[in-house]
C-alpha positions, 0 to 999 in steps of 0.5 A, spaced: 486 460 536 481 454 536 482 448 531 478 443 534 472 440 530 465 441 533 460 446 535 463 452 538 460 455 545 453 458 544 452 454 537 447 449 536 448 442 533 443 445 528 447 451 526 441 455 529 445 462 530 443 467 525 447 469 519 451 475 519 453 479 513 460 482 513 462 487 507 470 488 507 472 494 503 479 496 500 478 504 500 482 508 495 482 515 491 485 514 484 491 519 483 488 523 478 482 525 482 478 522 477 473 516 478 477 511 474 478 503 475 485 501 475 484 494 473 491 492 472 494 495 478 500 491 481 501 490 487 494 490 489 490 489 496 491 483 500 488 485 507 481 484 505 483 477 503 486 476 510 481 480 514 475 475 511 479 469 513 477 471 521 470 470 520 467 463 521 464 462 514 458 457 517 455 463 520 458 469 516 456 471 509 462 475 507 463 479 501 469 483 499 470 490 495 476 493 492 475 500 490 482 500 486 479 495 481 472 496 481 471 504 482 468 507 488 462 503 491 457 508 491 457 509 484 458 501 482 455 497 487 451 502 491 446 496 493 452 493 498 452 499 502 445 497 505 447 490 505 452 488 511 451 487 519 458 489 519 463 493 514 470 493 515 474 498 511 482 499 510 486 503 506 492 507 505 494 513 508 491 518 503 485 514 503 483 516 510 477 520 508 474 514 503 473 510 510 469 516 512 465 517 506 463 509 506 462 509 513 457 515 512 453 511 506 453 505 510 450 508 516 445 512 512 443 506 509 443 501 515 443 505 522 444 498 525 451 496 521 457 496 525 463 500 522 470 498 523 476 501 520 483 500 520 489 500 515 495 506 514 490 512 515 487 509 522 494 508 524 496 515 522 491 518 526 489 513 531 485 518 536 482 522 531 479 516 528 475 514 534 470 520 533 468 516 526 468 509 527 465 504 532 472 500 532 478 503 530 483 498 529 491 500 530 494 493 530 494 488 525 489 484 521 488 479 527 485 484 531 478 483 527 477 477 531 477 481 538 472 486 534 468 480 531 468 477 538 465 483 542 460 485 536 457 478 534 460 473 539 465 468 540 461 463 535 462 468 529 470 467 530 473 463 525 475 456 528 481 456 523 484 462 519 483 461 512 484 467 507 478 468 502 482 468 496 475 465 493 472 472 494 478 476 491 476 477 484 481 482 483 487 476 483 487 472 477 494 470 474 498 474 480 496 471 487 498 475 493 501 472 500 504 475 506 510 472 510 512 478 514 510 485 516 513 491 517 521 493 516 527 493 520 529 500 517 527 506 519 527 511 513 525 518 515 520 519 510 516 512 510 509 511 513 512 504 517 517 509 520 511 513 523 507 507 525 513 504 529 511 497 529 517 492 529 519 487 524 516 480 525 515 474 521 509 470 520 508 464 524 508 457 519 501 456 520 499 463 518 503 462 511 501 455 510 494 457 510 495 463 505 499 458 501 493 453 501 488 458 500 491 462 494 491 456 489 494 455 482 497 462 480 502 464 475 506 468 480 506 468 487 507 475 490 510 477 497 506 483 499 512 483 505 515 490 506 522 487 507 523 479 506 530 479 509 528 483 515 530 478 521 536 474 517 537 469 512 535 463 516 528 465 517 528 467 509 531 461 507 526 457 511 520 460 508 523 460 501 524 452 502 516 452 503 516 456 496 520 451 493 516 445 495 510 449 492 513 451 486 516 444 485 509 441 486 506 446 480 502 451 484 506 457 481 511 458 476 514 464 479 515 469 485 516 476 487 517 481 492 520 486 496 527 487 499 532 492 501 539 493 498 542 489 504 539 483 500 544 483 495 550 484 499 551 476 499 551 473 492 548 467 495 541 470 496 540 472 489 542 465 487 537 462 492 532 467 489 533 465 482 533 457 484 526 457 487 523 461 482 524 468 483 522 472 477 523 479 480 525 483 486 523 490 488 528 495 492 527 502 494 533 505 491 531 512 492 537 515 489 543 513 485 547 520 485 546 523 492 549 519 498 548 525 502 541 525 502 541 518 503 544 519 509 540 524 511 533 520 510 536 514 515 537 510 508 545 509 509 544 502 507 543 504 500 550 508 500 554 502 503 556 499 496 555 501 489 548 501 487 550 499 480 554 493 482 549 490 486 544 491 480 548 488 475 549 482 480 542 481 481 540 481 473 546 477 471 544 472 477 538 471 473 533 476 477 529 482 475 531 488 479 525 493 479 525 500 484 523 506 485 526 513 485 524 519 491 524 526 489 525 530 496 523 537 493 525 540 500 532 538 500 533 536 492 532 541 486 529 539 480 536 539 476 538 534 481 532 530 480 533 530 472 541 528 473 538 522 476 534 520 470 540 522 466 544 516 470 539 511 468 539 513 461 546 513 460 547 506 464 545 500 460 546 496 467 540 500 470 533 498 468 528 504 468 525 505 475 518 503 476 516 509 479 518 516 481 515 519 487 515 525 491 517 525 499 510 525 503 510 528 510 506 522 513 504 524 520 508 521 525 514 520 521 521 524 522 520 528 516 513 530 518 516 533 525 522 536 521 518 539 516 512 541 521 517 545 526 520 548 520 513 551 517 515 547 511 508 543 510 504 547 505 497 551 508 491 547 507 494 540 506 489 534 507 490 527 508 488 526 501 494 530 499 499 525 501 500 521 495 506 522 490 502 527 485 501 532 489 506 537 492 505 538 500 511 541 502 515 548 501 520 546 495 527 549 494 525 551 487 520 555 485 513 551 486 512 552 478 518 548 476 517 543 481 509 542 479 512 541 472 517 536 474 511 532 478 506 533 471 512 531 466 518 528 470 515 523 474 512 519 468 519 521 464 515 524 459 520 529 456 525 523 456 521 517 452 525 517 446 531 516 451 528 511 455 526 507 450 533 507 447 535 505 454 531 499 454 533 496 448 540 497 450 539 494 457 535 488 454 541 487 450 546 487 456 542 482 459 540 478 453 543 471 456 541 472 463 534 474 463 528 469 460 523 471 455 518 472 461 523 476 465 524 481 458 516 481 457 516 483 465 521 488 464 518 491 458 511 492 461 515 495 467 517 501 462 510 501 459 507 502 466 511 508 468 511 511 461 504 510 460 501 509 467 493 511 465 493 506 459 497 501 462 493 500 469 486 503 467 485 502 460 478 505 460 481 511 463 482 513 456 475 515 456 475 519 462 477 527 461 482 529 466 480 536 469 485 541 471 489 540 477 494 545 480 498 539 484 499 543 490 496 541 496 494 548 498 490 549 492 488 543 488 481 541 487 478 535 491 475 529 488 468 529 486 466 523 491 467 529 496 460 531 494 455 525 496 452 521 491 447 518 495 442 520 500 446 521 507 443 522 514 445 529 516 448 526 522 454 523 518 454 529 513 461 532 516 464 525 514 465 529 507 469 534 509 476 533 508 481 531 514 486 537 514 493 536 517 495 543 516 490 549 516 490 555 511 493 559 516 499 554 516 498 552 523 497 544 525 490 542 525 488 542 533 484 536 531 489 532 529 495 535 533 495 529 539 496 524 533 501 527 529 505 530 535 505 523 539 509 517 536 509 513 542 501 512 542 501 509 535 506 503 537 501 500 542 497 494 539 490 495 541 483 495 538 478 501 541 471 500 541 468 507 540 461 507 541 459 512 536 453 516 537 447 513 533 
């Protein structure tokens, strides 16, 4: 990376290069399939901030748009669609079709715009993605430098990486950073396992650039998938940098994601607390089913008593937050209900932050297993790969599983028990947790009991139309019907991306991607040259 001062090759002293306009969009589908804005979403998108840091600000005007907080761009900011010389899009796996929608709008409004896409959905369907975008990026955010270099020229690549937190209007009290990538575990249902990329720790300069640019925040949140993936030495070194920043007054607390082995050594909890950790998020997945944990390659969660590890964390002065997984292909609704009983009957355990159904992400061992057994439901689409939609054939009758998805994942039938448990839980740790931590704990309970009101207060005024919550029959979002004029060449971008056809067969258009896990392990940028 170039770090010296002075004009770049091809740039005059007077800065005569034409300025390029770059729009970076975090694409998103609301779980409710209604047009809602999740103004209080935590955690939130970091990728647009990092992507923006690779464009030279002297010759690139960059704008960020986050559909999580701001809603679908064609409704709330349609003027942006004709504005850019380049649009860069990212998003989660289920949001893959939103990348197609936005690309169609941009190309229709500005046929000369360069269309770039990356993120989980593109990684899941790398070859298929090449049909739709000028550049399909399967690697990390740094790959955009190669795109800039080829599309605009070397002079438009940032000489120094400086993340664009100044443009991240959705980050207020909480600032997000990333010190490592991927995970060193391979849980069979995890989208990271499907991608197959190795765990890596970011370079020191990269982390320092983020910490310099994020500025003063109340909380610093590490969007790492796993903070302790390469051993304690690197983790300690990163936390010492965090300690220095906190001592200087840059932030009050930090939080992040870890896996259960983090708690095997009490020293890790002490180090986290001493450097200002307010909470850690962990994938517990199950309290009551060690056989299932072993079966999904998550045996690390069965090695020691999970209740004891949770007690160790909370008694050590760090909040423990977690999620549970309902795998309806191997566990019944009754078994999942017992998980909730375990929580409500054990004051040492906090209420889960969320409960989600296992999802057959393309490329994962779970996907291959269920596909071979014919248990991915007909007409399952990329849009359906989120936790409010049943996309697999369950052990129980579908109606019972759908009932749990509608009620159980937000503990609707157990709210009195949950609130009573929360009082007992906070009483148990009243001396270990600070006032701020108790507030965060209560907010976490509100987030699972009242998800719409908590993360998107204005959604109270949005009517929920009927859904089946089954991928075979569930309705599509209204955004699949274009809101603006779309050139006929791009109309096919609004057809849903089908994984398993109504006949139950794998869609041949995505089969090469879905069945070939080796392909997605390579770091590469594909220039496609879509016919304009």
